[in-house]
C-alpha positions, -999 to +999 in steps of 0.1 A: -284-036-485-301-025-516-327-043-526-329-053-564-365-052-562-366-017-550-341-010-571-367-017-603-396+010-589-398+043-602-391+074-579-426+079-570-428+044-554-393+043-536-407+080-519-435+063-506-416+035-492-389+055-478-410+075-460-430+045-451-398+028-438-389+064-423-421+069-405-418+030-389-385+037-377-385+072-366-419+064-346-402+034-329-364+045-319-370+083-322-353+107-352-320+116-338-315+074-332-321+070-369-292+077-396-293+077-434-276+045-428-303+027-409-328+041-436-310+028-464-302-007-451-343-011-436-356+006-471-332-012-493-327+021-512-292+031-522-275+062-501-272+080-537-312+075-548-322+087-510-301+117-517-312+124-550-352+121-540-349+138-503-321+165-503-316+160-463-327+139-435-348+167-423-362+170-453-377+133-448-386+139-417-408+171-431-424+146-452-430+121-430-449+146-404-471+160-433-481+122-446-492+119-404-507+147-407-534+134-435-537+102-417-546+121-387-571+141-404-587+113-421-590+096-385-606+125-371-630+124-402-640+090-397-644+092-362-668+123-365-686+111-397-724+111-395-730+119-358-743+144-341-718+174-328-720+161-290-712+127-304-684+137-331-667+157-300-666+126-277-658+101-306-624+120-307-615+103-276-630+068-285-606+070-316-576+078-293-585+046-272-582+024-299-553+042-312-535+036-277-543-002-279-524-008-306-492-027-297-466+001-320-483+026-303-457+053-292-476+087-282-484+112-302-457+116-336-456+155-334-452+158-300-424+135-298-403+154-331-412+185-315-391+169-286-363+159-303-360+188-326-384+218-320-354+240-307-330+233-338-356+226-368-379+257-375-395+238-405-401+211-379-417+233-353-439+251-381-454+216-393-460+206-358-477+236-343-497+238-384-507+205-370-520+211-337-538+244-346-555+226-377-569+199-351-579+228-327-598+245-359-617+214-365-629+209-329-641+247-331-664+239-360-676+213-345-680+227-311-696+256-334-723+231-347-734+225-309-737+260-300-717+261-274-689+289-268-658+287-291-633+283-258-648+252-256-622+240-286-590+244-269-598+227-239-610+196-256-581+198-276-561+198-241-577+171-232-571+150-265-530+162-262-528+154-226-543+121-227-516+109-261-488+121-238-502+103-210-512+072-228-475+068-243-457+069-203-486+048-189-487+022-217-528+021-210-558+035-230-570+049-193-563+085-200-586+086-234-610+071-211-606+099-181-603+121-211-635+113-227-656+117-192-635+152-182-650+165-220-687+149-217-686+174-181-676+205-204-696+198-233-724+195-213-721+225-189-711+250-221-744+233-238-765+239-205-750+271-205-760+283-240-795+268-234-797+287-202-788+322-221-812+311-244-845+317-226 
């Protein structure tokens, strides 16, 4: 049902409302399970206005992912702020543990979206790949600050990605703790190798 309150909002406010609603629905139910009619009824925005603001469902999916990308980067920045590099790397797994404990945790939106649409929506696949590459690039920056080899960054990224998938399936945050322990072993071994080479 179209809401009179929503009808009175300007386009920017309506766009934000649609993306917030789409994010919640796609994350909870899956992208393919949510049609434009469902999005219309849940957001209170008419189909006519939805299609005026977004030319297609795929464009909404893309905007939801870009919005999630910004949210993820903010979480990573917050977790790694004002810490030494080693603690910054480990803090990422602490952040994951807190996320996994949330009642609405359903895994990684990017992994889920790629699983649903990666083969048929090239732009979605491109956004997901860019997001993952960006996270690995941030890890590479922090790893460089420890003096450890750059090869440590993709190893730590794989631990984080695997923890997200495992936690979504298991329904617990154990994977974050286990990934953190493994990360600590990898980080300390890499730092010891660096120190041994410096002698």
